[in-house]
N, C-alpha and C positions, 0 to 999 in steps of 0.2 A: 325525563325519558330514560327508559332502561334499554341497554344494548346487550346483545348476545356476546358470548365469550370470543367468537370469531372477530367480531367488530373491535373488541378491546385488544386482541392480539394484533390485528391490522394497524390499529392506532399506535400501539407500542412499537411496531416495526417501522412505521413512518417516522416516529420520533427518533428511533435509533439511527435510521438512515440519515436524517437531516443532522442529528448530533455528531455522527461520525464525520460528516463533511465540515461542520463548524469546528470540531476539535482539530482537524488538520489545518484549517485556515487560520483560526484565531487562537489556538492553544486552550488548555483547560481553563485559564483565568478568563479568557475571552468568551468562553461558551456560557452564554447567559440563559438560564432557564426561562426567564420571562420572554426573551426574544424567541427562543425555540418554540415555546407554546404558541406565541403570536403567529409565528410563520406557518404553524399548522392549523391556525384558526380555533385554537383551544384556550381555555382559561388557565391562569397560573395555578389555581387550586387543583385543577385536574391532573397535574403532574404526579401528585402522590398516589394516584390510582394505579400508576405504572412503575414508579421508582421510589425507593426509600429515601433517597437523598441525591444531591448532585453528584457525589462521589460514586454512588451506585449507577447512575446514568453514565458517567465517564467510563467506569469499568466495562459496562455492557456495550458501549459505543466502541470501545477498543476491539472487542471481539468482531463487531460488525465490520469495522473498517478493514481488518485483516481478511475477513471472509470475502468481502466484496473485491479487494484487490487480488486475492488468490483465485477467485472465480474469473477475474479479467485475465489473469495469467494463463489459466487453463483453456479458456476460450480462444485466445490468440495464439497459443502454441499447438492447439489441436490440429492434426493433420500434417504438422511439420516434422522433419526429421529432428532428432535431439540436437544436432549441430545448428540446423536452421533455427530451431526454437531459441537456443541460447543467443545466437546472434541477433535474432529479431528483438529479443527482450533488451539486449544492450542498446540497440538502436532506438527503440522506443523510450527506454528509461532516460536516455541523454538527449532526448528531443524536446523542442518547445511544447509539444503536445503534453509532455509530462511535467517538466519543470515550471511551466506557466499555469498549471491547474493543480495547486497543492490539495485543494479539497477533494479531488478524484484520484490523487496520486498514492504513491507508496507511503504507508504509515511510518516506515523507519526514517525516511528523510524529513518528514514533517514533525514528528512527535518525539523522537528519541531524546531531544534536549530537555523535554518537560517531564519525562517519565520518573527521573530520580526524585522529583518533588511530589509524586503522587503516592497514594496509599498502597499498601501491600497487595490488595486485590487487584488493582489496576496494573501494578508492575508485574504480578504473576501472569496476568492475561496478555500483557504486552510481550513478555518472554515466550509465552506459548505461541503467540502470533508470529514472532520472528522465527521461532523453530519450525513453524508450518511452512513459511515461505522458503526457509533454507532447505527443507526436505523436498519441496517442489522443484527448486532448482537443482539440487543434488540428484534428483531422479533422472534429470536430463543427462548429467555427467555419467551416471551409472549405465544409461542406455548407450553411451559412447565407449563403454568398456572400462571405465574407472572402477576401482573397488570402492566399497561403501565409505570407508574412512577418508579416502582421498577425495571422493566426490563431495562429502559433507565439507571438507576443508576448502575445496575449491568454491563451493557455494558461498561459504562465509567470506572468503577473500573477495569474490565478485560483488557480493551484496555491500561490503564495506566500501569498496572502491566506488561503486555506483552512487551509493547514498552520499558519500563525502562529496563527490563532484556536484551533485544536485544541490546539496546544502550550500556549497560555495556559489553556485550559479544563481541561486535565489538571493544570496546576500549581496551581490554586486548589482549596480544600478543599470548599466547600459546593456542593450541587446547584444552589442558586439562582444562585450566582456562575458556575458552568459555563453554565447556561442563558442567563444575561444576556450572557456573553461571546459565545456562538454566535449568539444571536438578534440581537445588535447587529452582529456581522459579517455575517450573512446580510442584514440590512437594508441595510447599507453597500454590499455587493457588488451587490445588486440595483439599488440606487439608482444606482450608477455605471454599470452595464450599460444601464439604462433611459435615462439622461441621454446617454449616449454613442452608443447604437445603438438606432434606433427599432424594430427587430424585436423587442426585449425588452419593449416598453411594454405590450403587452396580455396578457402571460403572468405568472402567479404560480407560486412554487414549489409543487409538490405535496407531500403528506405524504412523510416520508422513506421511500425505497424500501427493501425488505428485501434490501439488498446484502450482509449480513454472514453468509452461510453459514459454517460451520466450514470452515477450510481443508482439513481431512481429506477432504472430499467433493468438492473441486475437483481437476481433473486437473493433474498436473505434466507439462509438455511437455519439460523438459530437466533441468536442475539440474547440469550438467556444469561 
């Protein structure tokens, strides 16, 4: 049976969406092409109609996982003031809704440890994805009145603090320990921001926003 170009592209995007989830859950070594194709009801041989190799799949999936996560950030900060947006993001990132769902979560906290062992194309795409997330967060600081260089610096610091806390929370076993790690991190981050920048003094983190929709319902804008 012959399929049109749109059908092939839709199939490719489905594969990339699932691969982006598997990559975050199982890492590149655990991302099995055979399992991916079976999950999508496709034959193993059909894989090569869409990708040149597993390395090609991983590189493209990195693009998609950052695109999906960036879109979630945009959706859940839309309509909020920049201050509210930053605080809502902190609350979400350090919540069970995020750290208990690595397949839907921030690629930095799930995949950073594997990137150094990947090929140059995957590493380049990961770096571009990190830069994109940095710029989204920095834009919130710019709207608060920070100059661009300081906004970028604050975004990098915040991303590092958040990702480190979630990596530790996922590494410990008990729910109580996970909660303690993330609550401690949130307290420390907010204390730092309030002591350094008066604009944060009067605001508190809201309850964690429901930023964790299934990736399957979010649009993919590329994936090439």
